[in-house]
C-alpha positions as CSV (number, residue, x, y, z in Angstrom):
1,X,54.4,-43.4,-83.7
2,X,53.8,-41.0,-80.8
3,X,50.2,-39.7,-80.3
4,X,49.5,-36.0,-80.2
5,X,48.4,-36.4,-76.5
6,X,51.7,-37.8,-75.5
7,X,53.6,-35.1,-77.4
8,X,51.4,-32.5,-75.7
9,X,52.1,-33.9,-72.2
10,X,55.8,-34.1,-73.0
11,X,55.8,-30.4,-74.1
12,X,54.0,-29.3,-71.0
13,X,56.5,-31.2,-68.9
14,X,59.4,-29.5,-70.6
15,X,57.8,-26.1,-70.0
16,X,57.3,-26.9,-66.3
17,X,61.0,-28.0,-65.9
18,X,62.1,-24.8,-67.7
19,X,60.0,-22.6,-65.4
20,X,61.4,-24.3,-62.3
21,X,64.9,-24.0,-63.6
22,X,64.4,-20.3,-64.4
23,X,63.1,-19.7,-60.9
24,X,66.1,-21.5,-59.4
25,X,68.5,-19.0,-61.2
26,X,66.8,-15.9,-59.8
27,X,68.3,-13.8,-57.0
28,X,66.7,-15.4,-54.0
29,X,65.7,-13.9,-50.6
30,X,64.6,-15.8,-47.6
31,X,61.6,-14.7,-45.5
32,X,60.6,-16.4,-42.3
33,X,57.2,-16.0,-40.8
34,X,56.5,-17.1,-37.3
35,X,53.2,-16.4,-35.6
36,X,53.1,-12.8,-36.5
37,X,56.8,-12.1,-36.7
38,X,58.6,-11.5,-40.0
39,X,62.3,-12.1,-40.3
40,X,63.5,-10.0,-42.0
41,X,60.8,-7.3,-42.0
42,X,62.8,-5.3,-44.5
43,X,64.2,-7.0,-47.7
44,X,66.6,-5.1,-49.9
45,X,66.5,-6.3,-53.5
46,X,68.0,-5.1,-56.8
47,X,65.7,-2.9,-58.9
48,X,65.0,-3.8,-62.5
49,X,65.6,-7.5,-61.9
50,X,63.2,-10.4,-61.4
51,X,63.5,-11.9,-57.9
52,X,62.4,-14.9,-55.9
53,X,61.3,-14.8,-52.3
54,X,61.4,-18.1,-50.4
55,X,58.8,-18.0,-47.7
56,X,59.1,-20.3,-44.7
57,X,56.3,-20.5,-42.1
58,X,58.1,-21.5,-38.9
59,X,55.1,-20.8,-36.7
60,X,52.3,-22.9,-35.1
61,X,49.5,-21.2,-37.1
62,X,48.9,-20.5,-40.8
63,X,50.5,-17.4,-42.4
64,X,49.8,-15.5,-45.5
65,X,52.4,-13.5,-47.5
66,X,50.4,-10.7,-49.1
67,X,51.2,-7.6,-51.0
68,X,48.5,-5.5,-52.6
69,X,51.1,-3.4,-54.5
70,X,52.8,-6.4,-56.0
71,X,49.6,-8.4,-56.5
72,X,50.9,-11.4,-54.7
73,X,49.6,-13.6,-52.0
74,X,50.6,-17.0,-50.7
75,X,49.0,-18.9,-47.8
76,X,51.2,-21.4,-45.9
77,X,50.2,-24.0,-43.3
78,X,52.3,-24.3,-40.2
79,X,55.8,-25.7,-41.1
80,X,55.2,-25.2,-44.9
81,X,57.4,-23.4,-47.3
82,X,56.9,-21.9,-50.8
83,X,58.0,-19.0,-52.9
84,X,56.8,-16.1,-55.0
85,X,58.5,-14.7,-58.1
86,X,58.3,-11.0,-58.4
87,X,58.7,-9.1,-61.7
88,X,61.4,-6.5,-62.0
89,X,60.6,-3.6,-59.7
90,X,61.2,0.1,-60.1
91,X,63.3,1.7,-57.3
92,X,61.1,2.2,-54.3
93,X,59.4,0.5,-51.3
94,X,56.7,-2.2,-51.6
95,X,54.7,-3.2,-48.6
96,X,53.8,-6.8,-47.6
97,X,52.1,-8.3,-44.6
98,X,50.8,-11.5,-43.0
99,X,47.1,-11.2,-43.5
100,X,46.5,-13.6,-40.5
101,X,48.6,-11.6,-38.1
102,X,47.9,-7.8,-38.5
103,X,51.0,-6.7,-36.6
104,X,53.3,-8.5,-39.1
105,X,54.2,-5.7,-41.6
106,X,57.2,-5.7,-43.9
107,X,58.7,-3.9,-46.8
108,X,60.6,-4.8,-49.9
109,X,63.1,-2.1,-50.9
110,X,64.2,-2.1,-54.5
111,X,67.5,-0.1,-55.1
């Protein structure tokens, strides 16, 4: 007989695997951040579709992907990588920036 706690943990594990699998299937765009330089600074994405942006900090200092419009922020240590998942966007432009390097400004363009 399996206890309720074990069943609960198993259920949570299945949900986590499902979430990771769903994120892996999304259209994915790579963003490199390096000491105040964004590459690319302009990311064209499909409108009306959930997307994933892989963020790679190639610099020697911390970086922060932030977008007030999209309500997203992610801090990365030097050499770290992570991702953000963005809900389907209406056509338009959505600004993002590196909060630690004020000159690093970018835009996501949904078409």
